[in-house]
Each structure stands twice: as C-alpha cells, then as structure tokens.
Biopython code that builds the backbone (N, CA, C, O; Angstrom):
import numpy as np
from Bio.PDB.StructureBuilder import StructureBuilder

atoms = [
    (1, "MET", "N", (-6.498, -15.365, 10.695)),
    (1, "MET", "CA", (-6.418, -16.030, 9.404)),
    (1, "MET", "C", (-5.064, -15.736, 8.788)),
    (1, "MET", "O", (-4.581, -14.606, 8.853)),
    (2, "PRO", "N", (-4.452, -16.743, 8.193)),
    (2, "PRO", "CA", (-3.174, -16.524, 7.527)),
    (2, "PRO", "C", (-3.300, -15.571, 6.341)),
    (2, "PRO", "O", (-2.349, -14.862, 6.012)),
    (3, "CYS", "N", (-4.462, -15.551, 5.701)),
    (3, "CYS", "CA", (-4.637, -14.696, 4.516)),
    (3, "CYS", "C", (-4.437, -13.219, 4.851)),
    (3, "CYS", "O", (-3.793, -12.487, 4.099)),
    (4, "ALA", "N", (-4.982, -12.794, 5.962)),
    (4, "ALA", "CA", (-4.833, -11.379, 6.355)),
    (4, "ALA", "C", (-3.369, -11.063, 6.668)),
    (4, "ALA", "O", (-2.871, -9.991, 6.324)),
    (5, "HIS", "N", (-2.691, -11.998, 7.318)),
    (5, "HIS", "CA", (-1.279, -11.780, 7.618)),
    (5, "HIS", "C", (-0.454, -11.715, 6.344)),
    (5, "HIS", "O", (0.428, -10.866, 6.215)),
    (6, "LEU", "N", (-0.734, -12.598, 5.410)),
    (6, "LEU", "CA", (-0.005, -12.595, 4.144)),
    (6, "LEU", "C", (-0.246, -11.323, 3.358)),
    (6, "LEU", "O", (0.680, -10.773, 2.761)),
    (7, "LEU", "N", (-1.491, -10.847, 3.352)),
    (7, "LEU", "CA", (-1.799, -9.604, 2.667)),
    (7, "LEU", "C", (-1.077, -8.424, 3.298)),
    (7, "LEU", "O", (-0.584, -7.543, 2.593)),
    (8, "LEU", "N", (-1.014, -8.404, 4.608)),
    (8, "LEU", "CA", (-0.314, -7.319, 5.302)),
    (8, "LEU", "C", (1.181, -7.333, 4.973)),
    (8, "LEU", "O", (1.767, -6.293, 4.672)),
    (9, "ILE", "N", (1.779, -8.496, 5.033)),
    (9, "ILE", "CA", (3.212, -8.605, 4.726)),
    (9, "ILE", "C", (3.480, -8.247, 3.263)),
    (9, "ILE", "O", (4.413, -7.505, 2.958)),
    (10, "ALA", "N", (2.655, -8.782, 2.368)),
    (10, "ALA", "CA", (2.852, -8.504, 0.948)),
    (10, "ALA", "C", (2.660, -7.026, 0.626)),
    (10, "ALA", "O", (3.405, -6.460, -0.174)),
    (11, "SER", "N", (1.667, -6.405, 1.245)),
    (11, "SER", "CA", (1.456, -4.983, 0.956)),
    (11, "SER", "C", (2.626, -4.136, 1.459)),
    (11, "SER", "O", (2.996, -3.154, 0.815)),
    (12, "ARG", "N", (3.203, -4.499, 2.589)),
    (12, "ARG", "CA", (4.351, -3.760, 3.094)),
    (12, "ARG", "C", (5.569, -3.959, 2.195)),
    (12, "ARG", "O", (6.337, -3.026, 1.963)),
    (13, "LEU", "N", (5.741, -5.182, 1.690)),
    (13, "LEU", "CA", (6.834, -5.444, 0.766)),
    (13, "LEU", "C", (6.667, -4.653, -0.538)),
    (13, "LEU", "O", (7.641, -4.162, -1.107)),
    (14, "VAL", "N", (5.426, -4.542, -0.994)),
    (14, "VAL", "CA", (5.161, -3.736, -2.208)),
    (14, "VAL", "C", (5.526, -2.290, -1.963)),
    (14, "VAL", "O", (6.106, -1.645, -2.837)),
    (15, "GLN", "N", (5.199, -1.759, -0.781)),
    (15, "GLN", "CA", (5.515, -0.364, -0.486)),
    (15, "GLN", "C", (7.031, -0.141, -0.438)),
    (15, "GLN", "O", (7.538, 0.853, -0.957)),
    (16, "LEU", "N", (7.744, -1.077, 0.191)),
    (16, "LEU", "CA", (9.201, -0.957, 0.251)),
    (16, "LEU", "C", (9.834, -1.044, -1.129)),
    (16, "LEU", "O", (10.726, -0.266, -1.465)),
    (17, "ALA", "N", (9.365, -1.998, -1.923)),
    (17, "ALA", "CA", (9.903, -2.151, -3.278)),
    (17, "ALA", "C", (9.565, -0.930, -4.139)),
    (17, "ALA", "O", (10.393, -0.463, -4.921)),
    (18, "SER", "N", (8.346, -0.424, -3.987)),
    (18, "SER", "CA", (7.949, 0.746, -4.767)),
    (18, "SER", "C", (8.774, 1.979, -4.390)),
    (18, "SER", "O", (9.153, 2.764, -5.259)),
    (19, "ALA", "N", (9.047, 2.144, -3.107)),
    (19, "ALA", "CA", (9.894, 3.263, -2.682)),
    (19, "ALA", "C", (11.275, 3.153, -3.293)),
    (19, "ALA", "O", (11.855, 4.159, -3.702)),
    (20, "SER", "N", (11.805, 1.954, -3.360)),
    (20, "SER", "CA", (13.116, 1.740, -3.992)),
    (20, "SER", "C", (13.078, 2.080, -5.473)),
    (20, "SER", "O", (14.002, 2.696, -6.003)),
    (21, "ILE", "N", (12.011, 1.676, -6.128)),
    (21, "ILE", "CA", (11.877, 1.984, -7.562)),
    (21, "ILE", "C", (11.749, 3.482, -7.785)),
    (21, "ILE", "O", (12.348, 4.020, -8.716)),
    (22, "PHE", "N", (10.977, 4.165, -6.944)),
    (22, "PHE", "CA", (10.855, 5.615, -7.076)),
    (22, "PHE", "C", (12.214, 6.316, -6.877)),
    (22, "PHE", "O", (12.524, 7.278, -7.579)),
    (23, "THR", "N", (13.015, 5.831, -5.924)),
    (23, "THR", "CA", (14.331, 6.459, -5.724)),
    (23, "THR", "C", (15.243, 6.215, -6.917)),
    (23, "THR", "O", (16.114, 7.033, -7.213)),
    (24, "ALA", "N", (15.048, 5.095, -7.602)),
    (24, "ALA", "CA", (15.848, 4.827, -8.800)),
    (24, "ALA", "C", (15.378, 5.681, -9.982)),
    (24, "ALA", "O", (16.186, 6.074, -10.823)),
    (25, "LEU", "N", (14.081, 5.967, -10.046)),
    (25, "LEU", "CA", (13.543, 6.737, -11.159)),
    (25, "LEU", "C", (13.693, 8.241, -11.008)),
    (25, "LEU", "O", (13.716, 8.973, -11.997)),
    (26, "ILE", "N", (13.797, 8.702, -9.764)),
    (26, "ILE", "CA", (13.956, 10.135, -9.508)),
    (26, "ILE", "C", (15.286, 10.324, -8.769)),
    (26, "ILE", "O", (15.389, 9.999, -7.587)),
    (27, "PRO", "N", (16.284, 10.840, -9.453)),
    (27, "PRO", "CA", (17.647, 10.886, -8.903)),
    (27, "PRO", "C", (17.797, 11.595, -7.549)),
    (27, "PRO", "O", (18.585, 11.147, -6.716)),
    (28, "ASP", "N", (17.075, 12.669, -7.314)),
    (28, "ASP", "CA", (17.276, 13.422, -6.073)),
    (28, "ASP", "C", (16.284, 13.041, -4.953)),
    (28, "ASP", "O", (16.236, 13.714, -3.924)),
    (29, "LEU", "N", (15.495, 11.970, -5.147)),
    (29, "LEU", "CA", (14.523, 11.537, -4.147)),
    (29, "LEU", "C", (15.173, 10.518, -3.209)),
    (29, "LEU", "O", (15.722, 9.510, -3.653)),
    (30, "LEU", "N", (15.102, 10.793, -1.925)),
    (30, "LEU", "CA", (15.642, 9.873, -0.921)),
    (30, "LEU", "C", (14.604, 8.799, -0.584)),
    (30, "LEU", "O", (13.420, 8.944, -0.889)),
    (31, "PHE", "N", (15.078, 7.706, 0.059)),
    (31, "PHE", "CA", (14.194, 6.582, 0.343)),
    (31, "PHE", "C", (13.080, 6.962, 1.325)),
    (31, "PHE", "O", (11.938, 6.538, 1.150)),
    (32, "GLY", "N", (13.392, 7.741, 2.337)),
    (32, "GLY", "CA", (12.369, 8.137, 3.343)),
    (32, "GLY", "C", (11.181, 8.855, 2.714)),
    (32, "GLY", "O", (10.040, 8.430, 2.899)),
    (33, "PRO", "N", (11.426, 9.937, 1.973)),
    (33, "PRO", "CA", (10.295, 10.615, 1.321)),
    (33, "PRO", "C", (9.581, 9.735, 0.304)),
    (33, "PRO", "O", (8.371, 9.849, 0.111)),
    (34, "ALA", "N", (10.348, 8.850, -0.348)),
    (34, "ALA", "CA", (9.714, 7.930, -1.321)),
    (34, "ALA", "C", (8.774, 6.963, -0.607)),
    (34, "ALA", "O", (7.679, 6.684, -1.094)),
    (35, "LEU", "N", (9.198, 6.457, 0.534)),
    (35, "LEU", "CA", (8.347, 5.543, 1.308)),
    (35, "LEU", "C", (7.129, 6.280, 1.847)),
    (35, "LEU", "O", (6.022, 5.743, 1.840)),
    (36, "TYR", "N", (7.328, 7.496, 2.308)),
    (36, "TYR", "CA", (6.215, 8.347, 2.756)),
    (36, "TYR", "C", (5.203, 8.531, 1.623)),
    (36, "TYR", "O", (3.996, 8.412, 1.833)),
    (37, "HIS", "N", (5.705, 8.819, 0.427)),
    (37, "HIS", "CA", (4.844, 8.988, -0.749)),
    (37, "HIS", "C", (4.064, 7.703, -1.016)),
    (37, "HIS", "O", (2.868, 7.757, -1.304)),
    (38, "CYS", "N", (4.717, 6.562, -0.924)),
    (38, "CYS", "CA", (4.058, 5.281, -1.191)),
    (38, "CYS", "C", (2.928, 5.011, -0.204)),
    (38, "CYS", "O", (1.843, 4.589, -0.603)),
    (39, "PHE", "N", (3.176, 5.250, 1.067)),
    (39, "PHE", "CA", (2.136, 4.994, 2.072)),
    (39, "PHE", "C", (0.983, 5.976, 1.972)),
    (39, "PHE", "O", (-0.172, 5.576, 2.116)),
    (40, "THR", "N", (1.263, 7.253, 1.729)),
    (40, "THR", "CA", (0.170, 8.202, 1.601)),
    (40, "THR", "C", (-0.640, 7.945, 0.331)),
    (40, "THR", "O", (-1.852, 8.158, 0.307)),
    (41, "THR", "N", (0.026, 7.494, -0.702)),
    (41, "THR", "CA", (-0.690, 7.154, -1.936)),
    (41, "THR", "C", (-1.526, 5.904, -1.730)),
    (41, "THR", "O", (-2.670, 5.852, -2.183)),
    (42, "ALA", "N", (-0.988, 4.903, -1.061)),
    (42, "ALA", "CA", (-1.712, 3.657, -0.830)),
    (42, "ALA", "C", (-2.966, 3.870, -0.002)),
    (42, "ALA", "O", (-3.961, 3.173, -0.198)),
    (43, "THR", "N", (-2.934, 4.810, 0.908)),
    (43, "THR", "CA", (-4.109, 5.083, 1.722)),
    (43, "THR", "C", (-5.043, 6.101, 1.068)),
    (43, "THR", "O", (-5.976, 6.595, 1.700)),
    (44, "THR", "N", (-4.790, 6.402, -0.168)),
    (44, "THR", "CA", (-5.573, 7.314, -1.015)),
    (44, "THR", "C", (-5.608, 8.733, -0.500)),
    (44, "THR", "O", (-6.474, 9.511, -0.902)),
    (45, "VAL", "N", (-4.685, 9.093, 0.385)),
    (45, "VAL", "CA", (-4.610, 10.475, 0.842)),
    (45, "VAL", "C", (-3.895, 11.302, -0.214)),
    (45, "VAL", "O", (-4.426, 12.310, -0.679)),
    (46, "GLY", "N", (-2.679, 10.878, -0.601)),
    (46, "GLY", "CA", (-1.927, 11.490, -1.679)),
    (46, "GLY", "C", (-1.815, 12.996, -1.587)),
    (46, "GLY", "O", (-2.396, 13.704, -2.410)),
    (47, "TYR", "N", (-1.095, 13.501, -0.621)),
    (47, "TYR", "CA", (-0.983, 14.935, -0.408)),
    (47, "TYR", "C", (-0.365, 15.698, -1.576)),
    (47, "TYR", "O", (-0.669, 16.872, -1.783)),
    (48, "GLY", "N", (0.503, 15.033, -2.340)),
    (48, "GLY", "CA", (1.129, 15.696, -3.463)),
    (48, "GLY", "C", (2.368, 16.482, -3.092)),
    (48, "GLY", "O", (2.869, 17.251, -3.912)),
    (49, "ASP", "N", (2.879, 16.313, -1.883)),
    (49, "ASP", "CA", (4.055, 17.064, -1.460)),
    (49, "ASP", "C", (5.365, 16.409, -1.887)),
    (49, "ASP", "O", (6.425, 17.012, -1.722)),
    (50, "VAL", "N", (5.324, 15.206, -2.426)),
    (50, "VAL", "CA", (6.503, 14.567, -3.007)),
    (50, "VAL", "C", (6.280, 14.555, -4.516)),
    (50, "VAL", "O", (5.519, 13.735, -5.030)),
    (51, "PRO", "N", (6.945, 15.465, -5.220)),
    (51, "PRO", "CA", (6.696, 15.567, -6.653)),
    (51, "PRO", "C", (7.347, 14.427, -7.436)),
    (51, "PRO", "O", (8.489, 14.051, -7.175)),
    (52, "LEU", "N", (6.610, 13.891, -8.389)),
    (52, "LEU", "CA", (7.163, 12.888, -9.303)),
    (52, "LEU", "C", (7.603, 13.636, -10.557)),
    (52, "LEU", "O", (6.778, 14.020, -11.386)),
    (53, "THR", "N", (8.889, 13.833, -10.681)),
    (53, "THR", "CA", (9.414, 14.749, -11.685)),
    (53, "THR", "C", (9.774, 14.110, -13.031)),
    (53, "THR", "O", (10.015, 14.822, -14.006)),
    (54, "THR", "N", (9.811, 12.796, -13.093)),
    (54, "THR", "CA", (10.177, 12.151, -14.373)),
    (54, "THR", "C", (8.951, 11.421, -14.946)),
    (54, "THR", "O", (8.088, 10.966, -14.195)),
    (55, "PRO", "N", (8.886, 11.315, -16.259)),
    (55, "PRO", "CA", (7.772, 10.579, -16.868)),
    (55, "PRO", "C", (7.733, 9.110, -16.441)),
    (55, "PRO", "O", (6.659, 8.527, -16.292)),
    (56, "GLU", "N", (8.897, 8.527, -16.248)),
    (56, "GLU", "CA", (8.955, 7.127, -15.824)),
    (56, "GLU", "C", (8.347, 6.941, -14.444)),
    (56, "GLU", "O", (7.630, 5.973, -14.193)),
    (57, "ALA", "N", (8.647, 7.897, -13.536)),
    (57, "ALA", "CA", (8.101, 7.829, -12.171)),
    (57, "ALA", "C", (6.585, 8.008, -12.197)),
    (57, "ALA", "O", (5.867, 7.358, -11.437)),
    (58, "ARG", "N", (6.110, 8.872, -13.054)),
    (58, "ARG", "CA", (4.651, 9.084, -13.163)),
    (58, "ARG", "C", (3.970, 7.830, -13.709)),
    (58, "ARG", "O", (2.891, 7.458, -13.250)),
    (59, "LEU", "N", (4.591, 7.189, -14.674)),
    (59, "LEU", "CA", (4.041, 5.968, -15.232)),
    (59, "LEU", "C", (4.041, 4.847, -14.181)),
    (59, "LEU", "O", (3.064, 4.110, -14.048)),
    (60, "PHE", "N", (5.145, 4.731, -13.442)),
    (60, "PHE", "CA", (5.179, 3.713, -12.386)),
    (60, "PHE", "C", (4.171, 4.029, -11.287)),
    (60, "PHE", "O", (3.624, 3.117, -10.667)),
    (61, "ALA", "N", (3.923, 5.303, -11.044)),
    (61, "ALA", "CA", (2.940, 5.694, -10.014)),
    (61, "ALA", "C", (1.549, 5.171, -10.368)),
    (61, "ALA", "O", (0.782, 4.791, -9.484)),
    (62, "CYS", "N", (1.230, 5.153, -11.643)),
    (62, "CYS", "CA", (-0.078, 4.615, -12.048)),
    (62, "CYS", "C", (-0.207, 3.144, -11.643)),
    (62, "CYS", "O", (-1.234, 2.727, -11.109)),
    (63, "LEU", "N", (0.827, 2.379, -11.898)),
    (63, "LEU", "CA", (0.826, 0.971, -11.514)),
    (63, "LEU", "C", (0.806, 0.824, -9.985)),
    (63, "LEU", "O", (0.082, -0.011, -9.442)),
    (64, "HIS", "N", (1.593, 1.625, -9.321)),
    (64, "HIS", "CA", (1.675, 1.578, -7.872)),
    (64, "HIS", "C", (0.326, 1.894, -7.216)),
    (64, "HIS", "O", (-0.058, 1.243, -6.245)),
    (65, "ILE", "N", (-0.375, 2.865, -7.730)),
    (65, "ILE", "CA", (-1.667, 3.248, -7.170)),
    (65, "ILE", "C", (-2.670, 2.111, -7.318)),
    (65, "ILE", "O", (-3.387, 1.784, -6.372)),
    (66, "VAL", "N", (-2.722, 1.511, -8.496)),
    (66, "VAL", "CA", (-3.671, 0.426, -8.719)),
    (66, "VAL", "C", (-3.388, -0.748, -7.795)),
    (66, "VAL", "O", (-4.301, -1.286, -7.168)),
    (67, "VAL", "N", (-2.129, -1.143, -7.711)),
    (67, "VAL", "CA", (-1.761, -2.294, -6.882)),
    (67, "VAL", "C", (-1.966, -1.978, -5.410)),
    (67, "VAL", "O", (-2.568, -2.774, -4.689)),
    (68, "SER", "N", (-1.487, -0.853, -4.960)),
    (68, "SER", "CA", (-1.543, -0.509, -3.526)),
    (68, "SER", "C", (-2.960, -0.349, -3.008)),
    (68, "SER", "O", (-3.295, -0.872, -1.946)),
    (69, "VAL", "N", (-3.779, 0.354, -3.735)),
    (69, "VAL", "CA", (-5.147, 0.582, -3.297)),
    (69, "VAL", "C", (-5.941, -0.716, -3.328)),
    (69, "VAL", "O", (-6.762, -0.966, -2.446)),
    (70, "SER", "N", (-5.697, -1.542, -4.343)),
    (70, "SER", "CA", (-6.378, -2.835, -4.436)),
    (70, "SER", "C", (-6.015, -3.727, -3.258)),
    (70, "SER", "O", (-6.885, -4.352, -2.652)),
    (71, "TRP", "N", (-4.732, -3.784, -2.937)),
    (71, "TRP", "CA", (-4.282, -4.638, -1.836)),
    (71, "TRP", "C", (-4.789, -4.112, -0.495)),
    (71, "TRP", "O", (-5.137, -4.896, 0.387)),
    (72, "LEU", "N", (-4.830, -2.812, -0.341)),
    (72, "LEU", "CA", (-5.350, -2.247, 0.900)),
    (72, "LEU", "C", (-6.846, -2.590, 1.042)),
    (72, "LEU", "O", (-7.305, -2.919, 2.135)),
    (73, "ALA", "N", (-7.585, -2.513, -0.042)),
    (73, "ALA", "CA", (-9.000, -2.880, -0.009)),
    (73, "ALA", "C", (-9.178, -4.360, 0.324)),
    (73, "ALA", "O", (-10.077, -4.725, 1.081)),
    (74, "ALA", "N", (-8.323, -5.209, -0.238)),
    (74, "ALA", "CA", (-8.390, -6.642, 0.068)),
    (74, "ALA", "C", (-8.057, -6.905, 1.539)),
    (74, "ALA", "O", (-8.689, -7.742, 2.183)),
    (75, "LEU", "N", (-7.074, -6.192, 2.057)),
    (75, "LEU", "CA", (-6.703, -6.346, 3.456)),
    (75, "LEU", "C", (-7.850, -5.915, 4.369)),
    (75, "LEU", "O", (-8.170, -6.619, 5.327)),
    (76, "LEU", "N", (-8.466, -4.784, 4.089)),
    (76, "LEU", "CA", (-9.579, -4.321, 4.910)),
    (76, "LEU", "C", (-10.764, -5.271, 4.817)),
    (76, "LEU", "O", (-11.466, -5.482, 5.805)),
    (77, "SER", "N", (-10.990, -5.838, 3.655)),
    (77, "SER", "CA", (-12.057, -6.812, 3.492)),
    (77, "SER", "C", (-11.799, -8.065, 4.325)),
    (77, "SER", "O", (-12.714, -8.592, 4.956)),
    (78, "SER", "N", (-10.569, -8.535, 4.328)),
    (78, "SER", "CA", (-10.263, -9.748, 5.108)),
    (78, "SER", "C", (-10.365, -9.464, 6.599)),
    (78, "SER", "O", (-10.780, -10.340, 7.358)),
    (79, "VAL", "N", (-10.002, -8.278, 7.036)),
    (79, "VAL", "CA", (-10.158, -7.916, 8.448)),
    (79, "VAL", "C", (-11.638, -7.862, 8.812)),
    (79, "VAL", "O", (-12.018, -8.304, 9.897)),
    (80, "ASP", "N", (-12.473, -7.335, 7.935)),
    (80, "ASP", "CA", (-13.906, -7.298, 8.213)),
    (80, "ASP", "C", (-14.492, -8.702, 8.257)),
    (80, "ASP", "O", (-15.371, -8.980, 9.072)),
    (81, "THR", "N", (-14.016, -9.585, 7.393)),
    (81, "THR", "CA", (-14.463, -10.978, 7.419)),
    (81, "THR", "C", (-14.084, -11.637, 8.743)),
    (81, "THR", "O", (-14.879, -12.380, 9.318)),
    (82, "LEU", "N", (-12.896, -11.371, 9.216)),
    (82, "LEU", "CA", (-12.466, -11.902, 10.518)),
    (82, "LEU", "C", (-13.330, -11.357, 11.650)),
    (82, "LEU", "O", (-13.692, -12.089, 12.571)),
    (83, "ARG", "N", (-13.655, -10.077, 11.579)),
    (83, "ARG", "CA", (-14.491, -9.458, 12.604)),
    (83, "ARG", "C", (-15.866, -10.090, 12.628)),
    (83, "ARG", "O", (-16.391, -10.392, 13.699)),
    (84, "THR", "N", (-16.454, -10.292, 11.466)),
    (84, "THR", "CA", (-17.774, -10.898, 11.366)),
    (84, "THR", "C", (-17.748, -12.335, 11.889)),
    (84, "THR", "O", (-18.659, -12.766, 12.596)),
    (85, "LYS", "N", (-16.709, -13.058, 11.537)),
    (85, "LYS", "CA", (-16.584, -14.446, 12.007)),
    (85, "LYS", "C", (-16.448, -14.476, 13.534)),
    (85, "LYS", "O", (-17.062, -15.317, 14.191)),
    (86, "ARG", "N", (-15.665, -13.585, 14.088)),
    (86, "ARG", "CA", (-15.488, -13.554, 15.544)),
    (86, "ARG", "C", (-16.782, -13.159, 16.259)),
    (86, "ARG", "O", (-17.090, -13.706, 17.318)),
    (87, "GLU", "N", (-17.532, -12.232, 15.702)),
    (87, "GLU", "CA", (-18.805, -11.844, 16.290)),
    (87, "GLU", "C", (-19.771, -13.039, 16.331)),
    (87, "GLU", "O", (-20.467, -13.242, 17.326)),
    (88, "SER", "N", (-19.811, -13.812, 15.267)),
    (88, "SER", "CA", (-20.712, -14.970, 15.237)),
    (88, "SER", "C", (-20.248, -16.040, 16.227)),
    (88, "SER", "O", (-21.079, -16.738, 16.809)),
    (89, "GLN", "N", (-18.942, -16.178, 16.425)),
    (89, "GLN", "CA", (-18.444, -17.133, 17.403)),
    (89, "GLN", "C", (-18.820, -16.702, 18.816)),
    (89, "GLN", "O", (-19.169, -17.537, 19.650)),
    (90, "LEU", "N", (-18.750, -15.405, 19.086)),
    (90, "LEU", "CA", (-19.085, -14.916, 20.419)),
    (90, "LEU", "C", (-20.578, -15.047, 20.704)),
    (90, "LEU", "O", (-20.966, -15.301, 21.845)),
    (91, "GLU", "N", (-21.415, -14.879, 19.693)),
    (91, "GLU", "CA", (-22.854, -15.011, 19.868)),
    (91, "GLU", "C", (-23.262, -16.446, 20.180)),
    (91, "GLU", "O", (-24.195, -16.681, 20.947)),
    (92, "ARG", "N", (-22.552, -17.409, 19.578)),
    (92, "ARG", "CA", (-22.850, -18.819, 19.816)),
    (92, "ARG", "C", (-22.343, -19.296, 21.167)),
    (92, "ARG", "O", (-22.922, -20.182, 21.796)),
    (93, "GLY", "N", (-21.245, -18.684, 21.594)),
    (93, "GLY", "CA", (-20.550, -19.206, 22.658)),
    (93, "GLY", "C", (-20.667, -18.950, 24.037)),
    (93, "GLY", "O", (-19.936, -19.533, 24.837)),
]
sb = StructureBuilder()
sb.init_structure("model")
sb.init_model(0)
sb.init_chain("A")
sb.init_seg("    ")
for serial, (resi, resn, name, xyz) in enumerate(atoms, 1):
    if name == "N":
        sb.init_residue(resn, " ", resi, " ")
    sb.init_atom(name, np.array(xyz, "f"), 0.0, 1.0, " ", f" {name:<3s}", serial, name[0])
structure = sb.get_structure()
C-alpha cells in the first residue's frame, strides 16, 4: 500500500528534521547523537543518555514525542492492516 510507504518516508523525514532542530537548539549537540536521540525517543525507549540542556529543546521534545510516537503507531497499524489483508488473500487463493 502506498500509505505505509508514505508514512515510513514521512516519519524518517520528521526524524531528520527533528535532529537538525535539536542541533540548532543545543549548541554542543552533534547531528549523530541528535538523530540517535530522535529514533530512541520515537520508539519510546528514550534512554536519556542525550541530555536536552536548553528549555527550548525540552519544549520541542514535547512536540517531537507526540508526533513521532503517533506516526510510529500509525505506521505499525498500516503494516498490520496489510498483514491481515494478505492473510485473507492467501486463505481465498
């Protein structure tokens, strides 16, 4: 389904953009650790080993968490829908 592909692409773009925003908000944070933080946060693991040291970064993190976790849930839901559809096709076929 194109929807699952679009969700996957969009979620990756959100992570890349968020990592860029975090590097702009925290002067000594490099892009690699920022991207690592974004992916661990999006998967709700959130180890806490990348500290968000500015109030602006913490505020943006709230938005990032809501968007990232929501999109990940939507992506997983669309994958499950595809799985269910494929199972029904195999049973008929």
